[in-house]
C-alpha positions in Angstrom: -14.1 0.3 14.7 -11.4 2.8 15.7 -9.7 4.5 12.8 -6.1 5.6 13.3 -5.3 6.9 9.8 -8.8 8.0 8.8 -11.1 10.5 10.3 -14.2 8.4 9.9 -15.6 5.2 8.3 -16.7 7.3 5.3 -13.2 8.5 4.8 -11.9 5.0 5.0 -14.4 3.8 2.4 -13.3 6.6 0.1 -9.7 5.4 0.5 -10.8 1.8 -0.2 -12.5 3.1 -3.4 -9.2 4.8 -4.4 -7.4 1.5 -3.7 -9.8 -0.5 -5.8 -9.4 2.0 -8.6 -5.6 1.3 -8.7 -6.3 -2.2 -9.9 -5.8 -5.8 -8.9 -2.0 -5.7 -9.0 -1.8 -2.8 -6.6 -4.3 -4.4 -4.2 -2.3 -7.7 -4.3 1.0 -5.9 -3.8 -0.4 -4.0 -0.8 -1.9 -7.2 0.6 1.4 -9.0 0.3 3.2 -6.2 2.0 0.7 -6.1 4.9 0.8 -9.9 5.4 4.7 -10.0 5.5 5.1 -6.5 7.1 7.0 -5.3 4.0 8.5 -6.8 0.8 11.6 -6.1 -1.2 11.9 -5.6 -4.9 14.7 -5.0 -7.3 12.5 -2.8 -9.5 9.5 -0.7 -8.8 6.4 -1.6 -10.7 3.7 0.9 -11.8 1.5 -0.6 -9.0 4.2 0.3 -6.4 4.5 3.8 -7.7 0.7 4.2 -7.7 0.4 3.0 -4.1 3.2 5.3 -3.0 1.5 8.3 -4.7 -1.8 7.4 -3.0 -0.1 7.2 0.4 -0.8 3.5 0.8 2.8 2.3 0.6 6.2 3.6 1.7 9.1 3.0 -0.7 12.7 3.1 0.6 15.8 2.6 -1.5 18.0 0.3 0.5 20.2 -0.8 -2.3 23.6 0.4 -3.4 25.2 1.6 -6.6 25.6 -1.9 -8.0 22.3 -3.5 -7.1 19.1 -1.6 -6.6 16.8 -2.9 -3.8 13.6 -1.3 -2.7 11.8 -1.9 0.6 8.0 -1.6 0.3 6.2 -1.1 3.6 2.5 -0.5 4.0 1.2 2.7 5.6 -1.5 2.6 8.2 -3.8 4.3 5.7 -3.1 1.5 3.3 -3.7 -1.2 5.8 -7.1 0.4 6.8 -8.1 0.9 3.2 -7.3 -2.7 2.4 -9.3 -3.9 5.4 -12.3 -1.9 4.3 -12.0 -3.2 0.8 -11.8 -6.8 1.9 -14.9 -6.3 4.1 -17.0 -5.0 1.3 
């Protein structure tokens, strides 16, 4: 397999282990954002913060002063880590 965000398969497996360590909700949120090429939320969950901190998810504030809206988009590293996690 050709890795774009990871240097090797071993590095991708390490990222998958980090993703698995974030818990089921984080994995589900990342999977949902990969399938739909991004999701929107009115509030950010702990899972979204954790995924962003790990580099698996991009969070953009697209709301305004009256209504907060956040666009959650998967990173390439997040997509690859999720793929490795699903294969194991």
